[in-house]
PQR file with spaces between the fields and no chain letter, atoms N, CA, C, O and H, PARSE charges and radii, in Angstrom:
ATOM       1  N    MET     1     -55.577   50.376  -41.693 -0.4000 1.5000
ATOM       2  CA   MET     1     -54.227   51.059  -42.120 -0.0000 2.0000
ATOM       3  C    MET     1     -53.096   50.053  -41.642  0.5500 1.7000
ATOM       4  O    MET     1     -53.038   49.619  -40.491 -0.5500 1.4000
ATOM       5  N    TYR     2     -52.296   49.766  -42.550 -0.4000 1.5000
ATOM       6  CA   TYR     2     -51.234   48.670  -42.297 -0.0000 2.0000
ATOM       7  C    TYR     2     -50.140   49.538  -41.532  0.5500 1.7000
ATOM       8  O    TYR     2     -49.895   50.676  -41.933 -0.5500 1.4000
ATOM       9  H    TYR     2     -52.343   50.119  -43.484  0.4000 1.0000
ATOM      10  N    GLN     3     -49.489   49.004  -40.438 -0.4000 1.5000
ATOM      11  CA   GLN     3     -48.344   49.665  -39.912 -0.0000 2.0000
ATOM      12  C    GLN     3     -47.261   48.553  -39.798  0.5500 1.7000
ATOM      13  O    GLN     3     -47.441   47.447  -39.288 -0.5500 1.4000
ATOM      14  H    GLN     3     -49.689   48.080  -40.112  0.4000 1.0000
ATOM      15  N    ARG     4     -46.113   49.014  -40.350 -0.4000 1.5000
ATOM      16  CA   ARG     4     -44.985   48.031  -40.317 -0.0000 2.0000
ATOM      17  C    ARG     4     -44.543   47.802  -38.863  0.5500 1.7000
ATOM      18  O    ARG     4     -44.400   48.778  -38.126 -0.5500 1.4000
ATOM      19  H    ARG     4     -45.967   49.912  -40.764  0.4000 1.0000
ATOM      20  N    VAL     5     -44.334   46.638  -38.449 -0.4000 1.5000
ATOM      21  CA   VAL     5     -43.935   46.137  -37.168 -0.0000 2.0000
ATOM      22  C    VAL     5     -42.551   45.796  -36.942  0.5500 1.7000
ATOM      23  O    VAL     5     -42.145   45.451  -35.832 -0.5500 1.4000
ATOM      24  H    VAL     5     -44.449   45.845  -39.048  0.4000 1.0000
ATOM      25  N    TYR     6     -41.741   45.890  -38.065 -0.4000 1.5000
ATOM      26  CA   TYR     6     -40.327   45.583  -37.897 -0.0000 2.0000
ATOM      27  C    TYR     6     -39.635   46.697  -38.768  0.5500 1.7000
ATOM      28  O    TYR     6     -40.263   47.339  -39.609 -0.5500 1.4000
ATOM      29  H    TYR     6     -42.071   46.170  -38.967  0.4000 1.0000
ATOM      30  N    ASP     7     -38.378   46.869  -38.522 -0.4000 1.5000
ATOM      31  CA   ASP     7     -37.522   47.958  -39.030 -0.0000 2.0000
ATOM      32  C    ASP     7     -36.655   47.212  -40.131  0.5500 1.7000
ATOM      33  O    ASP     7     -35.820   46.374  -39.791 -0.5500 1.4000
ATOM      34  H    ASP     7     -37.867   46.347  -37.839  0.4000 1.0000
ATOM      35  N    ARG     8     -36.870   47.530  -41.420 -0.4000 1.5000
ATOM      36  CA   ARG     8     -36.058   46.835  -42.385 -0.0000 2.0000
ATOM      37  C    ARG     8     -34.524   47.005  -42.392  0.5500 1.7000
ATOM      38  O    ARG     8     -33.774   46.129  -42.822 -0.5500 1.4000
ATOM      39  H    ARG     8     -37.549   48.211  -41.697  0.4000 1.0000
ATOM      40  N    PHE     9     -34.090   48.215  -41.878 -0.4000 1.5000
ATOM      41  CA   PHE     9     -32.719   48.402  -41.728 -0.0000 2.0000
ATOM      42  C    PHE     9     -32.144   47.408  -40.627  0.5500 1.7000
ATOM      43  O    PHE     9     -31.137   46.736  -40.846 -0.5500 1.4000
ATOM      44  H    PHE     9     -34.699   48.927  -41.529  0.4000 1.0000
ATOM      45  N    PHE    10     -32.833   47.359  -39.452 -0.4000 1.5000
ATOM      46  CA   PHE    10     -32.338   46.484  -38.405 -0.0000 2.0000
ATOM      47  C    PHE    10     -32.358   45.020  -38.903  0.5500 1.7000
ATOM      48  O    PHE    10     -31.405   44.285  -38.645 -0.5500 1.4000
ATOM      49  H    PHE    10     -33.652   47.906  -39.274  0.4000 1.0000
ATOM      50  N    LEU    11     -33.399   44.589  -39.595 -0.4000 1.5000
ATOM      51  CA   LEU    11     -33.369   43.241  -40.005 -0.0000 2.0000
ATOM      52  C    LEU    11     -32.334   42.911  -41.068  0.5500 1.7000
ATOM      53  O    LEU    11     -31.744   41.831  -41.055 -0.5500 1.4000
ATOM      54  H    LEU    11     -34.174   45.186  -39.805  0.4000 1.0000
ATOM      55  N    SER    12     -32.127   43.787  -41.932 -0.4000 1.5000
ATOM      56  CA   SER    12     -30.971   43.586  -42.841 -0.0000 2.0000
ATOM      57  C    SER    12     -29.543   43.621  -42.186  0.5500 1.7000
ATOM      58  O    SER    12     -28.656   42.841  -42.534 -0.5500 1.4000
ATOM      59  H    SER    12     -32.606   44.665  -41.942  0.4000 1.0000
ATOM      60  N    THR    13     -29.400   44.460  -41.332 -0.4000 1.5000
ATOM      61  CA   THR    13     -28.109   44.558  -40.517 -0.0000 2.0000
ATOM      62  C    THR    13     -28.057   43.257  -39.845  0.5500 1.7000
ATOM      63  O    THR    13     -27.029   42.591  -39.964 -0.5500 1.4000
ATOM      64  H    THR    13     -30.121   45.093  -41.050  0.4000 1.0000
ATOM      65  N    MET    14     -29.050   42.809  -39.147 -0.4000 1.5000
ATOM      66  CA   MET    14     -28.893   41.515  -38.295 -0.0000 2.0000
ATOM      67  C    MET    14     -28.533   40.440  -39.241  0.5500 1.7000
ATOM      68  O    MET    14     -27.614   39.671  -38.961 -0.5500 1.4000
ATOM      69  H    MET    14     -29.885   43.351  -39.051  0.4000 1.0000
ATOM      70  N    LEU    15     -29.214   40.333  -40.373 -0.4000 1.5000
ATOM      71  CA   LEU    15     -28.995   39.154  -41.227 -0.0000 2.0000
ATOM      72  C    LEU    15     -27.618   39.242  -41.807  0.5500 1.7000
ATOM      73  O    LEU    15     -26.986   38.188  -41.875 -0.5500 1.4000
ATOM      74  H    LEU    15     -29.961   40.958  -40.601  0.4000 1.0000
ATOM      75  N    ALA    16     -27.104   40.257  -42.201 -0.4000 1.5000
ATOM      76  CA   ALA    16     -25.803   40.480  -42.588 -0.0000 2.0000
ATOM      77  C    ALA    16     -24.818   40.186  -41.564  0.5500 1.7000
ATOM      78  O    ALA    16     -23.758   39.661  -41.908 -0.5500 1.4000
ATOM      79  H    ALA    16     -27.617   41.114  -42.146  0.4000 1.0000
ATOM      80  N    GLY    17     -25.067   40.494  -40.207 -0.4000 1.5000
ATOM      81  CA   GLY    17     -24.197   39.953  -39.281 -0.0000 2.0000
ATOM      82  C    GLY    17     -24.018   38.573  -39.100  0.5500 1.7000
ATOM      83  O    GLY    17     -22.939   38.012  -38.909 -0.5500 1.4000
ATOM      84  H    GLY    17     -25.928   40.920  -39.928  0.4000 1.0000
ATOM      85  N    ILE    18     -25.361   37.945  -39.184 -0.4000 1.5000
ATOM      86  CA   ILE    18     -25.355   36.408  -39.070 -0.0000 2.0000
ATOM      87  C    ILE    18     -24.598   35.702  -40.163  0.5500 1.7000
ATOM      88  O    ILE    18     -23.790   34.802  -39.933 -0.5500 1.4000
ATOM      89  H    ILE    18     -26.237   38.401  -39.339  0.4000 1.0000
ATOM      90  N    VAL    19     -24.920   36.188  -41.457 -0.4000 1.5000
ATOM      91  CA   VAL    19     -24.077   35.585  -42.547 -0.0000 2.0000
ATOM      92  C    VAL    19     -22.634   35.769  -42.440  0.5500 1.7000
ATOM      93  O    VAL    19     -21.834   34.895  -42.776 -0.5500 1.4000
ATOM      94  H    VAL    19     -25.576   36.919  -41.644  0.4000 1.0000
ATOM      95  N    GLY    20     -22.274   37.004  -41.933 -0.4000 1.5000
ATOM      96  CA   GLY    20     -20.688   37.303  -41.669 -0.0000 2.0000
ATOM      97  C    GLY    20     -20.244   36.273  -40.679  0.5500 1.7000
ATOM      98  O    GLY    20     -19.255   35.569  -40.886 -0.5500 1.4000
ATOM      99  H    GLY    20     -22.923   37.714  -41.661  0.4000 1.0000
ATOM     100  N    LEU    21     -20.972   36.191  -39.612 -0.4000 1.5000
ATOM     101  CA   LEU    21     -20.388   35.199  -38.549 -0.0000 2.0000
ATOM     102  C    LEU    21     -20.375   33.684  -38.999  0.5500 1.7000
ATOM     103  O    LEU    21     -19.464   32.917  -38.689 -0.5500 1.4000
ATOM     104  H    LEU    21     -21.775   36.763  -39.443  0.4000 1.0000
ATOM     105  N    LEU    22     -21.415   33.342  -39.719 -0.4000 1.5000
ATOM     106  CA   LEU    22     -21.437   31.955  -40.332 -0.0000 2.0000
ATOM     107  C    LEU    22     -20.310   31.681  -41.269  0.5500 1.7000
ATOM     108  O    LEU    22     -19.796   30.568  -41.383 -0.5500 1.4000
ATOM     109  H    LEU    22     -22.155   33.965  -39.971  0.4000 1.0000
ATOM     110  N    ALA    23     -19.923   32.812  -41.978 -0.4000 1.5000
ATOM     111  CA   ALA    23     -18.795   32.626  -42.968 -0.0000 2.0000
ATOM     112  C    ALA    23     -17.557   32.337  -42.348  0.5500 1.7000
ATOM     113  O    ALA    23     -16.699   31.786  -43.037 -0.5500 1.4000
ATOM     114  H    ALA    23     -20.340   33.716  -41.885  0.4000 1.0000
ATOM     115  N    HIS    24     -17.297   32.632  -41.082 -0.4000 1.5000
ATOM     116  CA   HIS    24     -16.083   32.395  -40.486 -0.0000 2.0000
ATOM     117  C    HIS    24     -16.244   31.150  -39.462  0.5500 1.7000
ATOM     118  O    HIS    24     -15.249   30.782  -38.838 -0.5500 1.4000
ATOM     119  H    HIS    24     -17.995   33.080  -40.522  0.4000 1.0000
ATOM     120  N    ALA    25     -17.343   30.574  -39.304 -0.4000 1.5000
ATOM     121  CA   ALA    25     -17.645   29.517  -38.354 -0.0000 2.0000
ATOM     122  C    ALA    25     -17.175   28.195  -38.971  0.5500 1.7000
ATOM     123  O    ALA    25     -17.063   28.103  -40.194 -0.5500 1.4000
ATOM     124  H    ALA    25     -18.152   30.872  -39.811  0.4000 1.0000
ATOM     125  N    ARG    26     -16.885   27.127  -38.119 -0.4000 1.5000
ATOM     126  CA   ARG    26     -16.565   25.778  -38.521 -0.0000 2.0000
ATOM     127  C    ARG    26     -17.800   25.176  -39.002  0.5500 1.7000
ATOM     128  O    ARG    26     -18.759   25.175  -38.229 -0.5500 1.4000
ATOM     129  H    ARG    26     -16.976   27.203  -37.126  0.4000 1.0000
ATOM     130  N    VAL    27     -17.935   24.621  -40.259 -0.4000 1.5000
ATOM     131  CA   VAL    27     -19.096   24.014  -40.781 -0.0000 2.0000
ATOM     132  C    VAL    27     -19.522   22.861  -39.971  0.5500 1.7000
ATOM     133  O    VAL    27     -20.722   22.652  -39.795 -0.5500 1.4000
ATOM     134  H    VAL    27     -17.156   24.622  -40.887  0.4000 1.0000
ATOM     135  N    THR    28     -18.614   22.098  -39.467 -0.4000 1.5000
ATOM     136  CA   THR    28     -18.962   20.936  -38.670 -0.0000 2.0000
ATOM     137  C    THR    28     -19.666   21.290  -37.455  0.5500 1.7000
ATOM     138  O    THR    28     -20.672   20.649  -37.151 -0.5500 1.4000
ATOM     139  H    THR    28     -17.639   22.268  -39.610  0.4000 1.0000
ATOM     140  N    LEU    29     -19.235   22.276  -36.697 -0.4000 1.5000
ATOM     141  CA   LEU    29     -19.947   22.741  -35.489 -0.0000 2.0000
ATOM     142  C    LEU    29     -21.334   23.268  -35.779  0.5500 1.7000
ATOM     143  O    LEU    29     -22.292   23.037  -35.041 -0.5500 1.4000
ATOM     144  H    LEU    29     -18.418   22.797  -36.944  0.4000 1.0000
ATOM     145  N    VAL    30     -21.399   23.986  -36.883 -0.4000 1.5000
ATOM     146  CA   VAL    30     -22.818   24.605  -37.272 -0.0000 2.0000
ATOM     147  C    VAL    30     -23.698   23.432  -37.611  0.5500 1.7000
ATOM     148  O    VAL    30     -24.828   23.368  -37.125 -0.5500 1.4000
ATOM     149  H    VAL    30     -20.621   24.173  -37.482  0.4000 1.0000
ATOM     150  N    ALA    31     -23.261   22.548  -38.379 -0.4000 1.5000
ATOM     151  CA   ALA    31     -23.981   21.282  -38.724 -0.0000 2.0000
ATOM     152  C    ALA    31     -24.500   20.522  -37.495  0.5500 1.7000
ATOM     153  O    ALA    31     -25.652   20.106  -37.371 -0.5500 1.4000
ATOM     154  H    ALA    31     -22.344   22.600  -38.773  0.4000 1.0000
ATOM     155  N    GLY    32     -23.453   20.388  -36.555 -0.4000 1.5000
ATOM     156  CA   GLY    32     -23.754   19.613  -35.327 -0.0000 2.0000
ATOM     157  C    GLY    32     -24.814   20.310  -34.515  0.5500 1.7000
ATOM     158  O    GLY    32     -25.721   19.679  -33.972 -0.5500 1.4000
ATOM     159  H    GLY    32     -22.518   20.726  -36.656  0.4000 1.0000
ATOM     160  N    ALA    33     -24.694   21.593  -34.440 -0.4000 1.5000
ATOM     161  CA   ALA    33     -25.778   22.321  -33.667 -0.0000 2.0000
ATOM     162  C    ALA    33     -27.152   22.258  -34.411  0.5500 1.7000
ATOM     163  O    ALA    33     -28.207   22.176  -33.782 -0.5500 1.4000
ATOM     164  H    ALA    33     -23.957   22.106  -34.881  0.4000 1.0000
ATOM     165  N    LEU    34     -27.105   22.293  -35.561 -0.4000 1.5000
ATOM     166  CA   LEU    34     -28.537   22.269  -36.333 -0.0000 2.0000
ATOM     167  C    LEU    34     -28.974   20.700  -36.084  0.5500 1.7000
ATOM     168  O    LEU    34     -30.152   20.502  -35.786 -0.5500 1.4000
ATOM     169  H    LEU    34     -26.248   22.360  -36.071  0.4000 1.0000
ATOM     170  N    ALA    35     -28.261   19.801  -36.171 -0.4000 1.5000
ATOM     171  CA   ALA    35     -28.752   18.484  -35.918 -0.0000 2.0000
ATOM     172  C    ALA    35     -29.172   18.157  -34.457  0.5500 1.7000
ATOM     173  O    ALA    35     -30.094   17.369  -34.242 -0.5500 1.4000
ATOM     174  H    ALA    35     -27.304   19.962  -36.413  0.4000 1.0000
ATOM     175  N    LEU    36     -28.530   18.730  -33.517 -0.4000 1.5000
ATOM     176  CA   LEU    36     -28.956   18.549  -32.353 -0.0000 2.0000
ATOM     177  C    LEU    36     -30.330   19.305  -32.019  0.5500 1.7000
ATOM     178  O    LEU    36     -31.154   18.883  -31.206 -0.5500 1.4000
ATOM     179  H    LEU    36     -27.781   19.369  -33.692  0.4000 1.0000
ATOM     180  N    HIS    37     -30.449   20.420  -32.725 -0.4000 1.5000
ATOM     181  CA   HIS    37     -31.731   21.263  -32.580 -0.0000 2.0000
ATOM     182  C    HIS    37     -32.781   20.433  -33.195  0.5500 1.7000
ATOM     183  O    HIS    37     -33.855   20.422  -32.594 -0.5500 1.4000
ATOM     184  H    HIS    37     -29.781   20.763  -33.385  0.4000 1.0000
ATOM     185  N    LEU    38     -32.683   19.729  -34.287 -0.4000 1.5000
ATOM     186  CA   LEU    38     -33.633   18.907  -34.919 -0.0000 2.0000
ATOM     187  C    LEU    38     -33.947   17.732  -34.023  0.5500 1.7000
ATOM     188  O    LEU    38     -35.126   17.466  -33.791 -0.5500 1.4000
ATOM     189  H    LEU    38     -31.811   19.739  -34.775  0.4000 1.0000
ATOM     190  N    VAL    39     -32.953   16.997  -33.495 -0.4000 1.5000
ATOM     191  CA   VAL    39     -33.155   16.017  -32.571 -0.0000 2.0000
ATOM     192  C    VAL    39     -34.076   16.452  -31.421  0.5500 1.7000
ATOM     193  O    VAL    39     -35.014   15.749  -31.042 -0.5500 1.4000
ATOM     194  H    VAL    39     -31.995   17.212  -33.683  0.4000 1.0000
ATOM     195  N    GLY    40     -33.761   17.667  -30.872 -0.4000 1.5000
ATOM     196  CA   GLY    40     -34.532   18.120  -29.707 -0.0000 2.0000
ATOM     197  C    GLY    40     -36.030   18.322  -30.176  0.5500 1.7000
ATOM     198  O    GLY    40     -36.945   17.959  -29.437 -0.5500 1.4000
ATOM     199  H    GLY    40     -33.000   18.238  -31.179  0.4000 1.0000
ATOM     200  N    LEU    41     -36.279   18.903  -31.407 -0.4000 1.5000
ATOM     201  CA   LEU    41     -37.666   19.127  -31.792 -0.0000 2.0000
ATOM     202  C    LEU    41     -38.318   17.792  -32.043  0.5500 1.7000
ATOM     203  O    LEU    41     -39.538   17.714  -31.896 -0.5500 1.4000
ATOM     204  H    LEU    41     -35.535   19.198  -32.008  0.4000 1.0000
ATOM     205  N    ILE    42     -37.627   16.740  -32.405 -0.4000 1.5000
ATOM     206  CA   ILE    42     -38.282   15.360  -32.749 -0.0000 2.0000
ATOM     207  C    ILE    42     -38.541   14.878  -31.270  0.5500 1.7000
ATOM     208  O    ILE    42     -39.681   14.449  -31.089 -0.5500 1.4000
ATOM     209  H    ILE    42     -36.636   16.804  -32.524  0.4000 1.0000
ATOM     210  N    ILE    43     -37.793   14.868  -30.297 -0.4000 1.5000
ATOM     211  CA   ILE    43     -38.012   14.359  -28.953 -0.0000 2.0000
ATOM     212  C    ILE    43     -39.070   15.210  -28.381  0.5500 1.7000
ATOM     213  O    ILE    43     -39.832   14.597  -27.633 -0.5500 1.4000
ATOM     214  H    ILE    43     -36.867   15.217  -30.443  0.4000 1.0000
ATOM     215  N    THR    44     -39.311   16.460  -28.538 -0.4000 1.5000
ATOM     216  CA   THR    44     -40.292   17.163  -27.940 -0.0000 2.0000
ATOM     217  C    THR    44     -41.718   16.816  -28.718  0.5500 1.7000
ATOM     218  O    THR    44     -42.786   16.824  -28.107 -0.5500 1.4000
ATOM     219  H    THR    44     -38.692   16.957  -29.146  0.4000 1.0000
ATOM     220  N    GLY    45     -41.628   16.538  -30.006 -0.4000 1.5000
ATOM     221  CA   GLY    45     -42.729   16.097  -30.715 -0.0000 2.0000
ATOM     222  C    GLY    45     -43.168   14.794  -30.190  0.5500 1.7000
ATOM     223  O    GLY    45     -44.365   14.553  -30.033 -0.5500 1.4000
ATOM     224  H    GLY    45     -40.760   16.531  -30.503  0.4000 1.0000
ATOM     225  N    GLU    46     -42.218   13.924  -29.906 -0.4000 1.5000
ATOM     226  CA   GLU    46     -42.667   12.586  -29.401 -0.0000 2.0000
ATOM     227  C    GLU    46     -43.334   12.679  -27.996  0.5500 1.7000
ATOM     228  O    GLU    46     -44.287   11.960  -27.695 -0.5500 1.4000
ATOM     229  H    GLU    46     -41.245   14.120  -30.033  0.4000 1.0000
ATOM     230  N    ARG    47     -42.824   13.544  -27.200 -0.4000 1.5000
ATOM     231  CA   ARG    47     -43.437   13.772  -25.901 -0.0000 2.0000
ATOM     232  C    ARG    47     -44.778   14.326  -26.089  0.5500 1.7000
ATOM     233  O    ARG    47     -45.632   13.917  -25.303 -0.5500 1.4000
ATOM     234  H    ARG    47     -42.050   14.129  -27.444  0.4000 1.0000
ATOM     235  N    TRP    48     -45.137   15.189  -26.987 -0.4000 1.5000
ATOM     236  CA   TRP    48     -46.507   15.734  -27.256 -0.0000 2.0000
ATOM     237  C    TRP    48     -47.420   14.586  -27.823  0.5500 1.7000
ATOM     238  O    TRP    48     -48.613   14.430  -27.564 -0.5500 1.4000
ATOM     239  H    TRP    48     -44.443   15.521  -27.626  0.4000 1.0000
ATOM     240  N    ARG    49     -46.723   13.898  -28.551 -0.4000 1.5000
ATOM     241  CA   ARG    49     -47.555   12.640  -29.171 -0.0000 2.0000
ATOM     242  C    ARG    49     -48.041   11.667  -28.129  0.5500 1.7000
ATOM     243  O    ARG    49     -49.151   11.138  -28.201 -0.5500 1.4000
ATOM     244  H    ARG    49     -45.753   14.024  -28.761  0.4000 1.0000
ATOM     245  N    VAL    50     -47.213   11.453  -27.194 -0.4000 1.5000
ATOM     246  CA   VAL    50     -47.652   10.577  -26.043 -0.0000 2.0000
ATOM     247  C    VAL    50     -48.724   11.345  -25.149  0.5500 1.7000
ATOM     248  O    VAL    50     -49.756   10.765  -24.812 -0.5500 1.4000
ATOM     249  H    VAL    50     -46.312   11.883  -27.135  0.4000 1.0000
ATOM     250  N    VAL    51     -48.492   12.510  -24.814 -0.4000 1.5000
ATOM     251  CA   VAL    51     -49.664   13.226  -24.159 -0.0000 2.0000
ATOM     252  C    VAL    51     -50.907   13.158  -24.896  0.5500 1.7000
ATOM     253  O    VAL    51     -51.943   12.855  -24.304 -0.5500 1.4000
ATOM     254  H    VAL    51     -47.653   12.981  -25.087  0.4000 1.0000
ATOM     255  N    ILE    52     -50.898   13.421  -26.182 -0.4000 1.5000
ATOM     256  CA   ILE    52     -52.222   13.416  -27.051 -0.0000 2.0000
ATOM     257  C    ILE    52     -52.697   12.082  -26.941  0.5500 1.7000
ATOM     258  O    ILE    52     -53.875   11.937  -26.615 -0.5500 1.4000
ATOM     259  H    ILE    52     -50.057   13.667  -26.663  0.4000 1.0000
ATOM     260  N    ALA    53     -51.892   10.937  -27.185 -0.4000 1.5000
ATOM     261  CA   ALA    53     -52.325    9.617  -27.117 -0.0000 2.0000
ATOM     262  C    ALA    53     -52.992    9.226  -25.628  0.5500 1.7000
ATOM     263  O    ALA    53     -53.918    8.427  -25.492 -0.5500 1.4000
ATOM     264  H    ALA    53     -50.935   11.055  -27.450  0.4000 1.0000
ATOM     265  N    ALA    54     -52.473    9.798  -24.772 -0.4000 1.5000
ATOM     266  CA   ALA    54     -53.031    9.591  -23.291 -0.0000 2.0000
ATOM     267  C    ALA    54     -54.370   10.169  -23.222  0.5500 1.7000
ATOM     268  O    ALA    54     -55.230    9.643  -22.515 -0.5500 1.4000
ATOM     269  H    ALA    54     -51.720   10.448  -24.883  0.4000 1.0000
ATOM     270  N    MET    55     -54.622   11.315  -23.972 -0.4000 1.5000
ATOM     271  CA   MET    55     -55.963   11.898  -23.991 -0.0000 2.0000
ATOM     272  C    MET    55     -57.015   11.199  -24.844  0.5500 1.7000
ATOM     273  O    MET    55     -58.197   11.540  -24.880 -0.5500 1.4000
ATOM     274  H    MET    55     -53.924   11.743  -24.546  0.4000 1.0000
ATOM     275  N    GLY    56     -56.448   10.137  -25.562 -0.4000 1.5000
ATOM     276  CA   GLY    56     -57.464    9.260  -26.410 -0.0000 2.0000
ATOM     277  C    GLY    56     -57.470    9.736  -27.862  0.5500 1.7000
ATOM     278  O    GLY    56     -58.403    9.383  -28.583 -0.5500 1.4000
ATOM     279  H    GLY    56     -55.487    9.860  -25.533  0.4000 1.0000
ATOM     280  N    SER    57     -56.464   10.536  -28.358 -0.4000 1.5000
ATOM     281  CA   SER    57     -56.403   10.773  -29.721 -0.0000 2.0000
ATOM     282  C    SER    57     -55.193   10.429  -30.358  0.5500 1.7000
ATOM     283  O    SER    57     -54.176   10.346  -29.670 -0.5500 1.4000
ATOM     284  H    SER    57     -55.706   10.822  -27.773  0.4000 1.0000
ATOM     285  N    ARG    58     -55.150   10.204  -31.646 -0.4000 1.5000
ATOM     286  CA   ARG    58     -53.818    9.809  -32.289 -0.0000 2.0000
ATOM     287  C    ARG    58     -53.244   11.022  -33.281  0.5500 1.7000
ATOM     288  O    ARG    58     -53.945   11.845  -33.871 -0.5500 1.4000
ATOM     289  H    ARG    58     -55.976   10.271  -32.205  0.4000 1.0000
ATOM     290  N    VAL    59     -52.034   10.939  -33.307 -0.4000 1.5000
ATOM     291  CA   VAL    59     -51.353   11.890  -34.075 -0.0000 2.0000
ATOM     292  C    VAL    59     -49.930   11.392  -34.569  0.5500 1.7000
ATOM     293  O    VAL    59     -49.263   10.766  -33.745 -0.5500 1.4000
ATOM     294  H    VAL    59     -51.465   10.271  -32.827  0.4000 1.0000
ATOM     295  N    THR    60     -49.451   11.585  -35.710 -0.4000 1.5000
ATOM     296  CA   THR    60     -48.190   11.159  -36.110 -0.0000 2.0000
ATOM     297  C    THR    60     -47.149   11.977  -35.452  0.5500 1.7000
ATOM     298  O    THR    60     -47.392   13.071  -34.943 -0.5500 1.4000
ATOM     299  H    THR    60     -49.993   12.093  -36.380  0.4000 1.0000
ATOM     300  N    LEU    61     -45.860   11.361  -35.476 -0.4000 1.5000
ATOM     301  CA   LEU    61     -44.670   12.060  -34.934 -0.0000 2.0000
ATOM     302  C    LEU    61     -44.525   13.283  -35.723  0.5500 1.7000
ATOM     303  O    LEU    61     -44.327   14.350  -35.142 -0.5500 1.4000
ATOM     304  H    LEU    61     -45.663   10.472  -35.890  0.4000 1.0000
ATOM     305  N    ALA    62     -44.611   13.218  -37.053 -0.4000 1.5000
ATOM     306  CA   ALA    62     -44.285   14.420  -37.815 -0.0000 2.0000
ATOM     307  C    ALA    62     -45.323   15.496  -37.619  0.5500 1.7000
ATOM     308  O    ALA    62     -44.944   16.665  -37.680 -0.5500 1.4000
ATOM     309  H    ALA    62     -44.772   12.351  -37.525  0.4000 1.0000
ATOM     310  N    ARG    63     -46.503   15.245  -37.406 -0.4000 1.5000
ATOM     311  CA   ARG    63     -47.557   16.158  -37.116 -0.0000 2.0000
ATOM     312  C    ARG    63     -47.477   16.768  -35.781  0.5500 1.7000
ATOM     313  O    ARG    63     -47.769   17.953  -35.618 -0.5500 1.4000
ATOM     314  H    ARG    63     -46.811   14.295  -37.356  0.4000 1.0000
ATOM     315  N    ALA    64     -47.084   15.987  -34.794 -0.4000 1.5000
ATOM     316  CA   ALA    64     -46.727   16.519  -33.398 -0.0000 2.0000
ATOM     317  C    ALA    64     -45.556   17.423  -33.412  0.5500 1.7000
ATOM     318  O    ALA    64     -45.501   18.433  -32.710 -0.5500 1.4000
ATOM     319  H    ALA    64     -46.847   15.025  -34.927  0.4000 1.0000
ATOM     320  N    THR    65     -44.599   17.039  -34.239 -0.4000 1.5000
ATOM     321  CA   THR    65     -43.368   17.912  -34.212 -0.0000 2.0000
ATOM     322  C    THR    65     -43.636   19.083  -34.975  0.5500 1.7000
ATOM     323  O    THR    65     -43.054   20.118  -34.652 -0.5500 1.4000
ATOM     324  H    THR    65     -44.644   16.219  -34.810  0.4000 1.0000
ATOM     325  N    LEU    66     -44.436   19.083  -35.951 -0.4000 1.5000
ATOM     326  CA   LEU    66     -44.804   20.338  -36.613 -0.0000 2.0000
ATOM     327  C    LEU    66     -45.689   21.351  -35.774  0.5500 1.7000
ATOM     328  O    LEU    66     -45.569   22.576  -35.795 -0.5500 1.4000
ATOM     329  H    LEU    66     -44.909   18.242  -36.214  0.4000 1.0000
ATOM     330  N    ILE    67     -46.522   20.680  -35.096 -0.4000 1.5000
ATOM     331  CA   ILE    67     -47.520   21.509  -34.072 -0.0000 2.0000
ATOM     332  C    ILE    67     -46.535   22.147  -33.077  0.5500 1.7000
ATOM     333  O    ILE    67     -46.616   23.356  -32.861 -0.5500 1.4000
ATOM     334  H    ILE    67     -46.620   19.685  -35.079  0.4000 1.0000
ATOM     335  N    ASN    68     -45.660   21.435  -32.494 -0.4000 1.5000
ATOM     336  CA   ASN    68     -44.709   21.936  -31.537 -0.0000 2.0000
ATOM     337  C    ASN    68     -43.930   23.059  -32.162  0.5500 1.7000
ATOM     338  O    ASN    68     -43.831   24.105  -31.521 -0.5500 1.4000
ATOM     339  H    ASN    68     -45.594   20.452  -32.669  0.4000 1.0000
ATOM     340  N    LEU    69     -43.386   22.958  -33.304 -0.4000 1.5000
ATOM     341  CA   LEU    69     -42.632   23.981  -33.884 -0.0000 2.0000
ATOM     342  C    LEU    69     -43.489   25.077  -34.155  0.5500 1.7000
ATOM     343  O    LEU    69     -43.002   26.172  -33.874 -0.5500 1.4000
ATOM     344  H    LEU    69     -43.466   22.107  -33.824  0.4000 1.0000
ATOM     345  N    ALA    70     -44.706   25.077  -34.657 -0.4000 1.5000
ATOM     346  CA   ALA    70     -45.623   26.126  -34.776 -0.0000 2.0000
ATOM     347  C    ALA    70     -45.858   26.931  -33.349  0.5500 1.7000
ATOM     348  O    ALA    70     -45.923   28.154  -33.225 -0.5500 1.4000
ATOM     349  H    ALA    70     -45.102   24.188  -34.886  0.4000 1.0000
ATOM     350  N    GLY    71     -45.963   26.005  -32.373 -0.4000 1.5000
ATOM     351  CA   GLY    71     -46.307   26.714  -31.121 -0.0000 2.0000
ATOM     352  C    GLY    71     -45.102   27.395  -30.539  0.5500 1.7000
ATOM     353  O    GLY    71     -45.281   28.179  -29.607 -0.5500 1.4000
ATOM     354  H    GLY    71     -45.910   25.011  -32.474  0.4000 1.0000
ATOM     355  N    ILE    72     -43.927   27.179  -30.982 -0.4000 1.5000
ATOM     356  CA   ILE    72     -42.747   27.950  -30.504 -0.0000 2.0000
ATOM     357  C    ILE    72     -42.830   29.399  -31.043  0.5500 1.7000
ATOM     358  O    ILE    72     -42.397   30.341  -30.378 -0.5500 1.4000
ATOM     359  H    ILE    72     -43.781   26.542  -31.739  0.4000 1.0000
ATOM     360  N    PHE    73     -43.388   29.555  -32.244 -0.4000 1.5000
ATOM     361  CA   PHE    73     -43.534   30.794  -32.893 -0.0000 2.0000
ATOM     362  C    PHE    73     -44.670   31.646  -32.499  0.5500 1.7000
ATOM     363  O    PHE    73     -44.810   32.787  -32.939 -0.5500 1.4000
ATOM     364  H    PHE    73     -43.740   28.790  -32.783  0.4000 1.0000
ATOM     365  N    VAL    74     -45.477   31.090  -31.670 -0.4000 1.5000
ATOM     366  CA   VAL    74     -46.775   31.762  -31.300 -0.0000 2.0000
ATOM     367  C    VAL    74     -46.547   32.517  -30.157  0.5500 1.7000
ATOM     368  O    VAL    74     -47.464   33.166  -29.653 -0.5500 1.4000
ATOM     369  H    VAL    74     -45.363   30.164  -31.313  0.4000 1.0000
């Protein structure tokens, strides 16, 4: 039996609030924040790549970054 784990009303209200806030935000600051977040993800991916390389395995920076990103959501 499937049981819904989220409330659609809460989710739609939250997304509407985010869109409303972003509509009044400065685009340069939002773009800067997103760019810094991406740089942080790439730096963390590089750190994991170095750790994995020290264990004797090879992985690309893109793969390490995606693995790190997936690990954030688990």
